[in-house]
N, C-alpha and C positions, 0 to 999 in steps of 0.2 A: 461203281455206281451204287451198289448196295450199301457200302460203307458210308457214302455221302447221304443216302436216304436216312439211315438210322442215326447218323450223327446230327443231321438237321432236325429230325423228329425229336430226338432227345433234348436238343437245345430248345426247340420251340415248346415242347411240353413243360420243361422246367420253367421257362419264362412265363408261359401262360398260366400254369398251375391251376387247372380247372377244379381240382379238389378244394382249393381255397375258396372258391366261389359258392360252394354248396350251402353253407349256413345262410348267406345273404339271399341266395336263390330261394331257399325254403321260406325265409321270412317274407320275401316279396310275393311269393305264390301261396301264402298260407291259406287263403280262402278259395284257391283254385280247385276244380275237380281234377281227377287223374287225367281225363282227356285234355283239359285245358293246359295242364302242366306239361303233358307230352307234346302238345302243339307248340307251346312256348319254347321248350327245349329244342324242337326241330327247327323253328325259325331262328333261334339264337345261333345254332350251329351253322345254318345257311348264311346268315348275316356275317358271322365271323369269317367264313370262307371268302365271301364276296369282298369284305374289307381288306383282308390280307392279300388276296390275289390282285386286287386293284392296286394296292401300294407296291406289290412286287413288280408288276409290269410298268407302273408309272414311276418307279424309283429313280431311274436315270433322268427322266424328264423333270422330276421334282428337284433333284440335285442341280441340274443345269439351270433351271429357272431361278433358283435362289442363289446360284453361284457357290454352292457348298461342295467342297472336295470330299472324295470318298474317305480319306484319312480323318477329316474333321467329323464326318458322320460316325465313323467307327469309334473315335474317342468320345464323342458326345453320347452315342448309344451305349458304350461301355460304362460310362459314368451313371447313366440312367439305370441300366441293368444292375450294376453294383448296388446302387441305392435301393432299388426294389428288392434285391436279394437280402440286403441288410434289414429291411423292414420285415420281410418274411422270417428271417432268422430270429428276430426279436418279437415275433407275433404282432407286428404293427404294419400289416399290409394295407397300404394307403387306398387301394381301389376296392378292397373288400369291405372296408369299414366306411360307411357313409355317415354324414351328419344326420341328425334327426329330421332336419328340414328336407334334405335330399331324399331320405328314405320315405318320408310322407308324400313327397311329390311323385316318387316312383310308384308308390302303392295306389295313387289316384289315377295312374295311367291305365288305359285299356290294354296296352301291349308294352311289355318291358323287354321284349326280345332284342330290339335294336339298341335302345338306351334304357337303362344303364348296363344291361347284360353283355351284349356283343361288344359295345364300346361305351365306356372305357374299361369295364371289368375284365374282359378277356383279351380283346385286341387293344392293348395299351401302347404307350410309347416304346416299351422294351421290345415287344414282338414286332411292331411296325418298323423300328430302326433295324432290327435283325433282318427282316425281309428286304428292306431297301438296300442294306449292305450286300445281301446276296445278289440282288438284281444288278448291282453296279459292278459285279466281279467278273464281267465278260464271260458269262456262262454260254455254252452252246445250247441249241434248241432241245437236245435230249436232257441235259441237266435242268433246263428251265421247266420242262414237262415234269421231271422228277420232283422239283421243288413244289410245283402245283399239286402233285400227288401227295406230298408230305402235308400240305395245308389241308387237303381233303381228308386225309387220315386223321389229322388233328381235329378237324371239325366233327368227324364221326366219334372220336373219343369224347369230345365235349358233349355231344348229344347223349351218349350212353351214361356219362357222368351225371348230367342233369336229369336224365330220365329215371335213373336209379338213385337220385339224391336222397329220397327218404330212407331207402334201404342202407345206403352208405352212412347216413347220419346215425341210424339206429345201431349199426355195427361198430362204427368208430367213435361216435360222439364228438363233442367239441375238443376234448383232450386229444383224441386220436388224430383228428384233422389238424389240430395245432401242431402236433408232433411231425406229421407229414409235411406241413408247411415249413417247419424249421429245416427239415432235410432238403426240401426244394430250395429254400433260401440259400443254403450252403452251395448247392449246385449252380443256382442262378448267379451268385457272387463270383464263382469260379468262371462261368461263361463271360460275365461282364469284364472281369480282370483280363481274361484271355483276349477279348475283343479290344480292350483298351491298350494292352501291350502291343498287339498286332498293329493297331493304328499308329501308336507312337514310333515303333520300329520302322514302319513303312514311311512315316513322315520324315524321320531322321535320314532314312536312306535316300529320299528325294531331295532333301536339303543339303546333305553332306557334299555331293559333287560341286554344288555352287559355292559352298564355303571353301573347298579346296581351290577352286578357280580364283576366288577373291584373294586367297592367301598367296597365290603365285603372282 
């Protein structure tokens, strides 16, 4: 169980990449007081946890409602994660860089913790598809509780990352954060490719017996 915990946490941390959200978070909270910034970080982490836990427990229902197979989700999720990782690797993270219009709209909001911070900046398609895929893997209640614990730890890491965002930015700067994003991008691409291969191999394994029967 411990290996599952750290494997899931590592995958989720790489896909979410909270360090990549630091520059945009500081931009959107530029005129906030330290107390307001801390409160925003706390709400963002809470919303992040609520969103991912909801999708985790509703994953099977969502797949059944739309008639999507688990293998199709793995393949689609793998493609999304690979694309996200490629963007990070080339310093073109699509959710960290908003258009000037979107940034202006976000700055006019009284609370940015739910949107755009919690969604889509942190809990985007990659992390959601990862959680839905885990929920559809027939986990027992102990492993389900463990996954919820992973999301809670991830939310805590997000809180501390955003809370200490000014310190991290002073220590690392844009160059340091960009370098870390590139490293994360490589890991995210590896996770996406692994998920994609697993979905394809599982799909072929499901289809192959039918092909053999038709040949006979």
